[in-house]
SEROTI-516430 format. One record per residue: residue number from 0; x, y, z of N, C-alpha, C, O in turn. Coordinates in pm, whole numbers, plus 32768, in hexadecimal, padded with zeros to 4 digits. Layout:
% SEROTI-516430
NODE  pos   nc1   nc2   nc3  cac1  cac2  cac3   cc1   cc2   cc3   oc1   oc2   oc3
NODE  NUM     X     Y     Z     X     Y     Z     X     Y     Z     X     Y     Z
...
//
This chain:
% SEROTI-516430
NODE  pos   nc1   nc2   nc3  cac1  cac2  cac3   cc1   cc2   cc3   oc1   oc2   oc3
NODE    0  63BB  A1AE  3FD7  63E8  A145  3F7E  63B3  A0BE  3FAB  63F7  A059  3F9D
NODE    1  633C  A0BB  3FE0  6300  A03D  4009  62C7  9FF2  3F91  629C  9F7F  3F9D
NODE    2  62C8  A032  3F1D  6295  9FF6  3EA3  6304  9FA4  3E64  6345  9FD3  3E06
NODE    3  631B  9F2B  3E95  6391  9EDD  3E74  636C  9E60  3E26  6305  9E22  3E3D
NODE    4  63C3  9E3E  3DCA  63AF  9DC3  3D80  6438  9D86  3D67  646C  9D8E  3CF7
NODE    5  6472  9D4A  3DCD  64FA  9D17  3DC2  6505  9C9D  3D67  6573  9C7A  3D3C
NODE    6  6495  9C5C  3D49  649A  9BE6  3CF4  647A  9C05  3C63  6475  9BAB  3C0F
NODE    7  6464  9C83  3C44  6440  9CAA  3BBC  64B6  9C97  3B5D  6529  9CA6  3B85
NODE    8  6498  9C77  3ADF  6505  9C6D  3A7D  654F  9CF1  3A74  6512  9D5B  3A6E
NODE    9  65D3  9CE9  3A72  6621  9D63  3A65  6644  9DA4  3AE7  668E  9E07  3AE9
NODE   10  6610  9D6E  3B59  6630  9DAD  3BD9  66C0  9D91  3C05  66F4  9DD6  3C5D
NODE   11  6700  9D2C  3BC7  678C  9D11  3BE6  67E6  9D53  3B80  6824  9D0F  3B2F
NODE   12  67EE  9DD6  3B84  6835  9E22  3B1F  68CB  9E04  3B1D  6905  9DD7  3B80
NODE   13  6907  9E1E  3AAA  6998  9E12  3A9F  69DE  9E74  3AFB  6A50  9E5D  3B24
NODE   14  6999  9EE4  3B1C  69D9  9F47  3B72  69F8  9F0E  3BFC  6A4B  9F45  3C43
NODE   15  69B7  9EA1  3C23  69D7  9E64  3CA4  6A66  9E2E  3CA2  6AAC  9E35  3D07
NODE   16  6A90  9DF9  3C31  6B1A  9DCB  3C24  6B7A  9E41  3C2A  6BE4  9E38  3C67
NODE   17  6B54  9EB0  3BEA  6BA6  9F29  3BF0  6BAE  9F5D  3C7F  6C17  9F8C  3CAB
NODE   18  6B3F  9F54  3CC7  6B3C  9F81  3D52  6BA1  9F34  3DA6  6BE9  9F6F  3DF6
NODE   19  6BA5  9EB1  3D94  6C03  9E5F  3DDF  6C93  9E84  3DBC  6CE9  9E8C  3E14
NODE   20  6CAC  9E9A  3D3C  6D32  9EBE  3D0E  6D5F  9F44  3D47  6DD6  9F58  3D63
NODE   21  6D00  9FA0  3D57  6D21  A028  3D82  6D0D  A03E  3E17  6D15  A0AF  3E47
NODE   22  6CF3  9FD2  3E63  6CCF  9FE0  3EEF  6D3B  A026  3F42  6D1C  A07C  3F94
NODE   23  6DB8  A003  3F2D  6E25  A041  3F78  6E2E  A0D6  3F59  6E45  A128  3FB2
NODE   24  6E1D  A0F8  3ED9  6E20  A185  3EB0  6DAE  A1D2  3EF2  6DC2  A241  3F23
NODE   25  6D37  A197  3EF2  6CC1  A1D9  3F2C  6CD6  A1F4  3FC1  6CB6  A261  3FF2
NODE   26  6D0A  A191  4009  6D1F  A1A2  4099  6D85  A210  40B5  6D79  A257  4119
NODE   27  6DE7  A21F  405E  6E4F  A284  4074  6E22  A30F  4049  6E39  A370  4090
NODE   28  6DE1  A318  3FD4  6DC0  A39A  3F99  6D31  A3C7  3FB5  6D0F  A43C  3F9E
NODE   29  6CDD  A36C  3FE5  6C4F  A38A  4002  6C01  A3AF  3F84  6BA4  A3FF  3F8A
NODE   30  6C26  A376  3F14  6BDF  A38D  3E96  6C02  A31C  3E36  6C65  A2D5  3E47
NODE   31  6BAD  A30F  3DCE  6BCE  A2B4  3D62  6C40  A2EF  3D10  6C4A  A36A  3D05
NODE   32  6C96  A29C  3CD7  6CFF  A2D2  3C81  6CC5  A303  3BFD  6C5B  A2D4  3BD3
NODE   33  6D0A  A361  3BBD  6CDF  A390  3B3A  6CF5  A321  3AD4  6D58  A2D8  3ADB
NODE   34  6C9A  A315  3A78  6CA5  A2AF  3A11  6C6A  A2E4  398F  6C32  A352  398B
NODE   35  6C78  A296  3924  6C40  A2C0  38A4  6BA9  A2D3  38AD  6B71  A32E  3870
NODE   36  6B68  A27C  38FA  6AD7  A285  3907  6AAC  A303  3952  6A4C  A344  392B
NODE   37  6AF4  A324  39BD  6ACD  A399  3A0B  6AF4  A41B  39C7  6AB4  A482  39DC
NODE   38  6B5D  A418  3975  6B8A  A492  3932  6B44  A4AD  38AE  6B48  A51D  387B
NODE   39  6B02  A448  3876  6AC5  A457  37F2  6A60  A4CA  37EA  6A68  A51A  378D
NODE   40  6A01  A4D7  384A  69A3  A547  3841  69E9  A5CE  384B  69C1  A62D  3808
NODE   41  6A51  A5D8  389F  6A9B  A654  38AA  6AE3  A677  3829  6AEA  A6EC  3802
NODE   42  6B18  A610  37E5  6B5B  A627  3766  6AF8  A658  36FD  6B18  A6AF  36AC
NODE   43  6A80  A620  36FF  6A18  A64D  36A2  69F6  A6DF  36BA  69E7  A72C  365B
NODE   44  69E9  A705  3739  69CC  A790  3759  6A40  A7EA  3730  6A2A  A85C  3706
NODE   45  6ABC  A7B9  373B  6B2F  A807  3710  6B2C  A823  367B  6B4C  A891  3650
NODE   46  6B06  A7BD  362B  6AFC  A7D0  359B  6A8F  A836  3579  6A9F  A887  351E
NODE   47  6A20  A830  35C2  69B4  A890  35AD  69E3  A91D  35CF  69C1  A97D  358A
NODE   48  6A32  A929  363A  6A66  A9AC  3661  6AC3  A9E4  35F6  6ABE  AA5B  35D8
NODE   49  6B18  A990  35BE  6B73  A9BC  3554  6B25  A9EA  34D8  6B49  AA4C  3498
NODE   50  6AB9  A9A3  34B9  6A67  A9CA  3447  6A27  AA53  345D  6A22  AAA6  3402
NODE   51  69F7  AA6A  34D8  69BA  AAEC  34F7  6A21  AB5B  34F0  6A04  ABC8  34BF
NODE   52  6A9B  AB40  3520  6B05  ABA6  351A  6B2E  ABC4  348B  6B4B  AC37  3468
NODE   53  6B2F  AB5D  3438  6B55  AB73  33AC  6AF0  ABCD  3366  6B15  AC1F  3312
NODE   54  6A71  ABBD  3389  6A0A  AC13  334F  6A15  ACA2  3383  6A01  AD01  3339
NODE   55  6A35  ACAF  3404  6A37  AD34  3442  6AB9  AD80  3428  6ABB  ADFA  3430
NODE   56  6B28  AD38  340B  6BAB  AD77  3400  6BB2  ADE9  339A  6BEC  AE51  33BA
NODE   57  6B7B  ADDB  3320  6B81  AE49  32BF  6B42  AECA  32F2  6B67  AF38  32C7
NODE   58  6AE2  AEBD  334D  6A9F  AF35  3381  6AFE  AF8C  33D3  6AE7  B004  33E2
NODE   59  6B68  AF50  3407  6BC7  AF9B  345B  6C10  B005  340A  6C37  B06C  3440
NODE   60  6C23  AFEC  3389  6C73  B046  3336  6C1F  B0B3  32F2  6C52  B102  32A4
NODE   61  6B9F  B0B4  3310  6B4A  B120  32DB  6B42  B190  3340  6B5D  B17D  33B7
NODE   62  6B1F  B204  3311  6B1A  B279  3369  6A8F  B295  33A0  6A7C  B2F3  33ED
NODE   63  6A2E  B243  3379  69A5  B25C  33A6  6996  B230  3438  69C2  B1C4  3460
NODE   64  6957  B286  3485  6944  B269  3514  68EF  B1EB  3527  690C  B19A  3580
NODE   65  6888  B1DB  34D5  6830  B167  34E5  687B  B0E5  34CE  6863  B082  3513
NODE   66  68D7  B0E5  346C  6925  B06C  3452  6984  B04C  34C5  6997  AFD8  34E9
NODE   67  69BF  B0B6  34FD  6A16  B0A2  3572  69C7  B067  35E6  69F9  B011  362F
NODE   68  694E  B096  35F7  68F8  B064  3662  68D9  AFCF  364D  68DD  AF80  36AC
NODE   69  68BA  AFAB  35CF  689E  AF1F  35B0  6917  AEC8  35CA  690B  AE59  35FF
NODE   70  698E  AEFA  35A5  6A08  AEAD  35B7  6A22  AE8F  364A  6A35  AE1C  3671
NODE   71  6A22  AEF9  369C  6A3F  AEE3  372A  69CE  AE97  3770  69E6  AE4C  37CE
NODE   72  6955  AEAB  3740  68E6  AE5B  3777  68F8  ADC7  3759  68D9  AD72  37AC
NODE   73  692B  ADA9  36E1  6944  AD1E  36BB  69B3  ACE2  3710  69AB  AC6E  373A
NODE   74  6A1C  AD31  372B  6A8B  AD03  377F  6A58  ACDE  380A  6A7B  AC74  383F
NODE   75  6A08  AD35  3843  69D2  AD1D  38CA  6979  ACA2  38CB  697F  AC51  3927
NODE   76  6924  AC94  3863  68C8  AC22  385C  6915  AB9F  3850  68F4  AB3D  3893
NODE   77  697B  AB9D  37FB  69CB  AB24  37E8  6A12  AAFE  3869  6A14  AA89  3890
NODE   78  6A4C  AB61  38AC  6A92  AB47  392A  6A32  AB0E  3994  6A55  AAB3  39DE
NODE   79  69B9  AB47  3999  6956  AB18  39FA  692B  AA88  39DB  691A  AA37  3A36
NODE   80  691A  AA69  395B  68F2  A9E2  3934  695E  A97C  3957  6941  A910  398B
NODE   81  69DB  A99F  3939  6A4A  A943  3957  6A54  A92C  39ED  6A66  A8BA  3A19
NODE   82  6A49  A996  3A3C  6A4F  A988  3ACE  69DE  A930  3B01  69F2  A8DA  3B56
NODE   83  6964  A947  3ACC  68EF  A8FB  3AF9  68FF  A867  3ADB  68DD  A813  3B2E
NODE   84  6933  A847  3A63  6942  A7BB  3A3C  69A9  A775  3A95  6990  A706  3AC5
NODE   85  6A1B  A7B4  3AAA  6A84  A772  3AF7  6A61  A76C  3B8C  6A88  A70D  3BD1
NODE   86  6A1A  A7CF  3BBE  69ED  A7C9  3C4A  6987  A759  3C5B  6987  A712  3CBF
NODE   87  6930  A74B  3BF7  68CB  A6E3  3BF9  690C  A659  3C00  68DF  A603  3C4B
NODE   88  6976  A643  3BB3  69B8  A5C1  3BB2  6A14  A5AD  3C29  6A2B  A53C  3C53
NODE   89  6A49  A619  3C5E  6A95  A60D  3CDB  6A3B  A5DB  3D4B  6A63  A584  3D99
NODE   90  69C2  A60F  3D53  6961  A5E4  3DB7  693A  A552  3DA3  6927  A508  3E03
NODE   91  692F  A528  3D23  6909  A49D  3D07  6978  A43C  3D30  695C  A3CB  3D57
NODE   92  69F5  A468  3D26  6A67  A412  3D45  6A89  A40F  3DDA  6AC5  A3AF  3E0A
NODE   93  6A64  A479  3E22  6A91  A48B  3EAB  6A40  A436  3F0D  69C7  A427  3EFE
NODE   94  6A84  A3FF  3F72  6A43  A3B7  3FE0  6A37  A412  4058  6A91  A461  4076
NODE   95  69C6  A407  409D  69B8  A449  4120  69FE  A3F2  4188  69EA  A379  418B
NODE   96  6A4F  A430  41DC  6A9C  A3E7  4240  6A60  A3FE  42CB  6A51  A470  42F6
NODE   97  6A40  A391  430F  6A0A  A396  4396  6A74  A35C  43F4  6A95  A2E6  43EC
NODE   98  6AA9  A3AD  444C  6B12  A380  44A8  6AD5  A337  451F  6A6F  A361  4556
NODE   99  6B14  A2C9  4545  6AE7  A278  45B5  6B60  A251  460B  6BD2  A25E  45DF
NODE  100  6B47  A223  4686  6BB7  A1F4  46DA  6BD9  A161  46C0  6C31  A12A  4703
NODE  101  6B94  A122  4660  6BA2  A092  464A  6C04  A072  45D9  6C23  A0C6  4584
NODE  102  6C33  9FF6  45DA  6C84  9FC3  456B  6C29  9F78  450A  6BB0  9F6F  4520
NODE  103  6C64  9F42  44A1  6C16  9F0F  442F  6BAA  9EAB  4459  6B36  9EBB  4434
NODE  104  6BCE  9E45  44A6  6B6D  9DDD  44C9  6AF8  9E16  4518  6A85  9DF2  44FF
NODE  105  6B14  9E6F  4578  6AA9  9EAC  45C8  6A52  9F07  4571  69D8  9F0A  4580
NODE  106  6A91  9F52  4518  6A44  9FA8  44BD  69EB  9F56  4461  697B  9F7D  4443
NODE  107  6A20  9EE4  4434  69D0  9E8D  43DD  6956  9E58  4428  68E8  9E54  43F1
NODE  108  696A  9E30  44A5  68FA  9DFD  44F5  6894  9E6B  4511  681B  9E54  4508
NODE  109  68C6  9EE2  4533  686C  9F52  454F  681D  9F79  44D2  67A6  9F97  44DA
NODE  110  6860  9F79  4460  681D  9F9D  43E3  67B2  9F37  43BF  6745  9F5C  4394
NODE  111  67D1  9EB9  43D2  676E  9E50  43B6  66F5  9E5E  4412  6684  9E4B  43E7
NODE  112  670E  9E7E  4491  66A0  9E90  44EF  664B  9F09  44CA  65D1  9F04  44D3
NODE  113  668B  9F75  44A0  6643  9FEE  4475  65E5  9FCE  4401  6570  9FF5  4403
NODE  114  6618  9F8A  439D  65C7  9F6A  4326  6557  9F09  4348  64E7  9F17  4316
NODE  115  6575  9EA7  439E  6511  9E42  43C2  64A2  9E7D  4418  642D  9E64  43FE
NODE  116  64C6  9EC9  447E  6461  9EFF  44D9  640A  9F67  4494  639A  9F80  44C1
NODE  117  643A  9FA4  442A  63EA  A003  43DF  63A8  9FC5  4364  6373  A00B  430E
NODE  118  63AE  9F3E  435C  6366  9EF1  42F5  638C  9F1D  4268  6336  9F29  4211
NODE  119  640E  9F34  4252  643F  9F58  41CE  6478  9EDC  418A  64D2  9E9B  41C0
NODE  120  6444  9EBB  4117  6475  9E47  40CC  6500  9E66  4096  6515  9ECE  4058
NODE  121  655F  9E0B  40AE  65E9  9E25  4085  662E  9DA1  4064  65FD  9D36  4087
NODE  122  669E  9DAB  4022  66F5  9D39  400B  6782  9D60  4033  67A5  9DD6  4035
NODE  123  67D2  9CFC  4052  6861  9D12  406B  68AF  9CDD  3FF5  688E  9C75  3FBC
NODE  124  6917  9D25  3FD0  6969  9CF9  3F5F  69A5  9C71  3F7F  69DE  9C5D  3FEA
NODE  125  6997  9C14  3F22  69C4  9B8A  3F39  6A59  9B82  3F5A  6A82  9B2E  3FAA
NODE  126  6AAA  9BD6  3F1D  6B3B  9BD0  3F30  6B6F  9C3B  3F90  6BE7  9C3F  3FAC
NODE  127  6B17  9C91  3FC2  6B40  9CFA  401F  6ACD  9D12  4080  6A7C  9D6B  4069
NODE  128  6AC5  9CC5  40ED  6A52  9CCE  4149  6A44  9D54  418F  69DD  9D6F  41CC
NODE  129  6AAB  9DA9  4187  6A9E  9E2E  41C3  6A53  9E8E  4168  6A39  9F01  418E
NODE  130  6A2F  9E61  40F0  69E5  9EB4  4090  6953  9E88  408F  6935  9E14  4073
NODE  131  68F9  9EE5  40AE  6869  9ECC  40AE  682A  9F1C  403C  684E  9F8F  4024
NODE  132  67CB  9EDC  3FF7  678D  9F1B  3F83  66F5  9F1C  3F90  66B8  9EB9  3FB9
NODE  133  66B8  9F8B  3F6C  6628  9F94  3F5B  6612  9FBD  3ECA  6643  A024  3E9E
NODE  134  65C8  9F6A  3E80  65B3  9F82  3DF2  651E  9F93  3DD7  64CE  9F3D  3DFB
NODE  135  64F9  A000  3D99  646C  A01A  3D7E  643A  9FC4  3D0B  6488  9F85  3CC4
NODE  136  63B8  9FC1  3CFA  6380  9F83  3C83  63A6  9FD4  3C08  63D4  A046  3C14
NODE  137  6393  9F99  3B94  63B2  9FDE  3B18  6359  A05A  3B0B  62DE  A04E  3B0E
NODE  138  6395  A0CE  3AFD  634B  A14C  3AF3  632E  A174  3A64  62EA  A1D8  3A4B
NODE  139  6361  A126  3A04  634A  A144  3977  62C6  A108  394C  62A7  A096  396C
NODE  140  6276  A156  3901  61F5  A125  38D2  6205  A0B3  386E  61AB  A060  385E
NODE  141  6277  A0AF  382C  6294  A044  37CD  62D5  9FD0  3818  6345  9FDE  3849
NODE  142  6290  9F5D  3823  62C7  9EED  3872  6347  9EB3  3838  638E  9E69  387C
NODE  143  6366  9ED3  37BA  63DF  9E9F  377C  645A  9EF3  37A1  64CB  9ECD  3782
NODE  144  6443  9F65  37E2  64B1  9FBB  380A  64B9  9FC0  38A1  6455  9FAD  38E6
NODE  145  652F  9FDA  38D5  6545  9FDE  3965  6562  A06C  3992  65B5  A0B1  3957
NODE  146  651E  A097  39FB  653A  A118  3A38  650F  A10E  3AC9  6498  A110  3AE7
NODE  147  656F  A103  3B22  6552  A0E9  3BAF  65A0  A147  3C0A  6609  A17C  3BE5
NODE  148  656A  A15A  3C7F  65B3  A1A3  3CE6  65F8  A13D  3D3F  65BB  A0DA  3D68
NODE  149  6676  A156  3D5D  66C5  A0FB  3DAF  66FD  A147  3E26  673B  A1B0  3E16
NODE  150  66E7  A111  3E9D  6724  A14A  3F14  678C  A0E8  3F47  6771  A071  3F57
NODE  151  6804  A11B  3F61  6874  A0C9  3F8C  68A1  A0F3  4017  68B9  A169  4030
NODE  152  68AC  A092  4071  68E4  A0A8  40F6  6965  A058  40FF  6968  9FE3  40DA
NODE  153  69D0  A096  4131  6A4E  A050  4142  6A7D  A060  41D2  6A98  A0D0  41FF
NODE  154  6A86  9FF1  4219  6ABA  9FF4  42A2  6B52  9FEF  429D  6B8C  9F9E  4256
NODE  155  6B92  A047  42E9  6C24  A04C  42EF  6C4D  A066  4380  6BF8  A06F  43D8
NODE  156  6CCD  A072  4398  6CFC  A092  441E  6CDB  A123  4440  6D03  A17F  43F8
NODE  157  6C92  A135  44AE  6C72  A1B9  44E4  6C14  A20C  448D  6C02  A283  44A9
NODE  158  6BD6  A1D1  4426  6B78  A21C  43D5  6B22  A1C0  4381  6B43  A14B  436A
NODE  159  6AB1  A1F8  4355  6A59  A1B6  42F5  6A43  A217  4283  6A24  A28C  429A
NODE  160  6A52  A1E8  4207  6A43  A23C  4191  69BC  A220  414E  6991  A1AD  4147
NODE  161  697B  A28A  411E  68F8  A27D  40DF  68F7  A2CB  405C  6921  A33E  4056
NODE  162  68C6  A289  3FF3  68B8  A2CB  3F71  6839  A29A  3F2F  6813  A225  3F3D
NODE  163  67F7  A2F3  3EE6  6780  A2CD  3E9A  6787  A310  3E12  67A2  A387  3E08
NODE  164  676E  A2C2  3DA9  6775  A2F7  3D21  671E  A2A2  3CC6  66E7  A23C  3CF0
NODE  165  6711  A2CD  3C4A  66C2  A284  3BE8  671E  A23E  3B85  6786  A274  3B5F
NODE  166  66F7  A1C7  3B5C  6744  A17B  3AF9  66E4  A149  3A8E  666C  A13B  3AA5
NODE  167  671B  A12F  3A19  66CA  A0FC  39AB  6721  A0C0  3940  679C  A0CC  3945
NODE  168  66E1  A080  38DD  672D  A042  3871  6727  A094  37F2  673E  A060  3785
NODE  169  6708  A116  37FF  6709  A16E  378C  674F  A1EF  37B1  6758  A212  3827
NODE  170  6782  A234  374D  67CC  A2AF  3768  676A  A31E  378A  6711  A33E  373B
NODE  171  677B  A357  37FF  672C  A3CC  3825  6773  A410  3899  67C1  A3D2  38E1
NODE  172  6756  A48E  38AA  6796  A4D9  3916  6749  A4BE  3997  66F3  A50D  39BF
NODE  173  6769  A44F  39D7  6723  A427  3A51  673A  A48D  3AC0  67AC  A4B2  3ADB
NODE  174  66CF  A4BB  3AFF  66DE  A51F  3B6A  670C  A4DE  3BEB  66F5  A466  3C00
NODE  175  674B  A52A  3C43  6769  A4F5  3CC8  66E8  A4E7  3D17  6687  A52D  3CFC
NODE  176  66E8  A490  3D77  6673  A47D  3DCB  6685  A4C7  3E4F  66F2  A4C7  3E89
NODE  177  661B  A507  3E7E  661F  A54C  3EFE  6604  A4EE  3F73  6612  A514  3FE7
NODE  178  65DD  A473  3F53  65B6  A416  3FBC  6629  A3F0  4018  6613  A3CF  408C
NODE  179  66A5  A3F3  3FE3  6715  A3C8  4036  672A  A427  40AC  674D  A3FA  411A
NODE  180  6716  A4A8  4097  6727  A508  4105  66BE  A4F1  4171  66DC  A4F5  41E8
NODE  181  6642  A4D9  4145  65D8  A4C2  41A7  65ED  A440  41F1  65DC  A439  426B
NODE  182  6613  A3D7  41A7  662C  A357  41E7  66A4  A35F  4245  66A2  A326  42B2
NODE  183  670D  A3A7  421C  6783  A3B7  4272  675E  A3FE  42F4  678F  A3DB  435F
NODE  184  6706  A462  42EA  66DB  A4AA  4361  668B  A44F  43BE  669D  A452  4438
NODE  185  6631  A3FD  4384  65E3  A39F  43D4  663C  A335  4415  6629  A311  4489
NODE  186  669D  A305  43CA  66FA  A2A1  43FF  674E  A2DC  446F  6765  A29A  44D5
NODE  187  677C  A357  445E  67CC  A398  44C6  677C  A3A9  4546  67B1  A395  45B3
NODE  188  66FC  A3D0  4539  66A6  A3DE  45AF  6692  A358  45F5  6697  A350  466F
NODE  189  667C  A2F0  45A4  6669  A26A  45DE  66E7  A23C  4624  66E0  A202  4691
NODE  190  675B  A254  45E8  67D9  A22A  4624  67F3  A271  46A9  6823  A235  4708
NODE  191  67D1  A2F2  46AE  67E2  A33D  472C  6792  A2FB  479C  67C2  A2EC  480C
NODE  192  6718  A2D4  477B  66C4  A293  47DF  66F6  A205  47FB  66F2  A1D7  486D
NODE  193  6724  A1C1  4794  6757  A139  47A4  67D4  A137  47FB  67E7  A0DB  484B
NODE  194  6828  A19C  47ED  68A3  A1A4  483D  6881  A1BE  48CF  68BF  A186  492A
NODE  195  681D  A215  48E6  67F6  A235  496F  67B0  A1C0  49B3  67BD  A1AC  4A2C
NODE  196  6767  A173  4964  671A  A105  499E  6719  A091  493A  66D5  A098  48D4
NODE  197  6762  A02A  4957  6770  9FBA  48F9  66EB  9F74  48DF  66DE  9F2B  487C
NODE  198  6689  9F89  4935  6605  9F4D  4922  65A1  9FB1  48EB  6528  9FA1  48FD
NODE  199  65D3  A01A  48A7  657A  A083  4875  6519  A04B  480E  6538  9FEE  47C4
NODE  200  64A3  A087  480B  6441  A062  47A5  645F  A0AA  4724  64AB  A10B  4723
NODE  201  6424  A07C  46B9  6441  A0B7  4637  640B  A144  462D  63A1  A164  4664
NODE  202  6454  A198  45E8  6422  A21B  45C3  63E7  A20D  4537  642C  A1E5  44DA
NODE  203  6369  A22D  4529  6326  A21B  44AA  635F  A27B  4442  636F  A2F2  445C
NODE  204  637D  A246  43CD  63AE  A29B  4361  6341  A2AA  42F9  62ED  A252  42E9
NODE  205  6343  A31A  42B3  62DD  A333  424D  62F4  A2D7  41D6  6366  A2BD  41AF
NODE  206  6287  A2A5  419D  6294  A250  4127  62B9  A2A5  40AF  629D  A31D  40AC
NODE  207  62F7  A267  404A  6328  A2AF  3FD4  62B8  A2C2  3F73  62CC  A2FC  3F08
//
């Protein structure tokens, strides 16, 4: 995620205000709270599942083996789709938790040093300095639309939380990002070395 444009129009999303409002919840539950925005794609998939079941339901009352096969095949497919959608959004909402021996101020300093020594462009939330943000450039080919990857670090007592997801100003089923797991692993390795030796050099992290 070194491809950063923090001064670009639209980089100060409204979701930053939501993040501040939900900060206590995130620290306690290690995930974003459910909201209309996060549940909308799942609701759409639910309506699609009901439509598929309505089409397949009459087949259950026929005696033909092929129709029975289609019916139960539809049931399995719908169940798999629903599970995949909700697991996908659970991953997008969930924060990776890195346990540390430090309290908030020390974790904030360590996190800032990690980002700085690895030359990662970042900003701190103006109203919550324990929140660090890395925002990618606009990934949408249409410059009038916004679609960016956002990585969020939250320093707390005895832990640092990491989440990465995609945001945009249009309705779409945004996928979860795998970058948060990799970044969390790199941060955890750096912290282990930082704890052992306060003058440790940076551990290079892979660019996004």
